[in-house]
N, C-alpha and C positions, 0 to 999 in steps of 0.2 A: 592359234591361241591359247593353248596349252601348256605351251614351251613359255611363254611371254609370263601367264600366272604363275609357274613354279621360279620363273628369275625375280619375279615382283615377289614374292613369298619368299625366297633366299636374301634379298637385296633386304627388305624388312627386317628379319631375324637379325640380319648383321648389324642395319643401323640401329636397332635395338641393345645388343648386348655389348655394341660397342663400347661404349660408355664404362660398363662393369671393366672391360677387357684392361683398357689401358687406363684407369686409375684416374689419380690425380692429374694425370698428366692431359686432362681434357675438362676444360673451361665449363663453369656454370652454362653459358652461353651455346657454347659448343655442345653439349649435352642435352639442350633443350631443342637445337636445330637438328639432332641428329633422331631425337623422337618426334620430332614434326616431319622428317622427312619418312621415317618409317611408318608414320602412320597416314600419310600420303601414298607411300608405295600400296598399304594394305586397299585403303580407301578407289585406289585405282585398279586394284585385284578385283574388289567386291562390284565395281560397276562393272569391269567386265565378266565376270559372273553369271550378275543379271543380265546383261546383253543377252548373252548365250542361253539362257533360261530363257530367257523370251524368244529369241528365235526357235528354239528347240520346241516350245508350245507350240509356236505360230505355224510349224511347218515341218 
């Protein structure tokens, strides 16, 4: 699970900075999609972290 969380964090960072790197070549719709995908990756990573914390406290 640790590897999955690291990969999700890297994906989220790359998706978040992609519009800044590509500049004018990214349309506004693509920019919003990239930021939403980054938010989704962060949300999945947070859910995994919360689930692992629950399992750790449980036993």
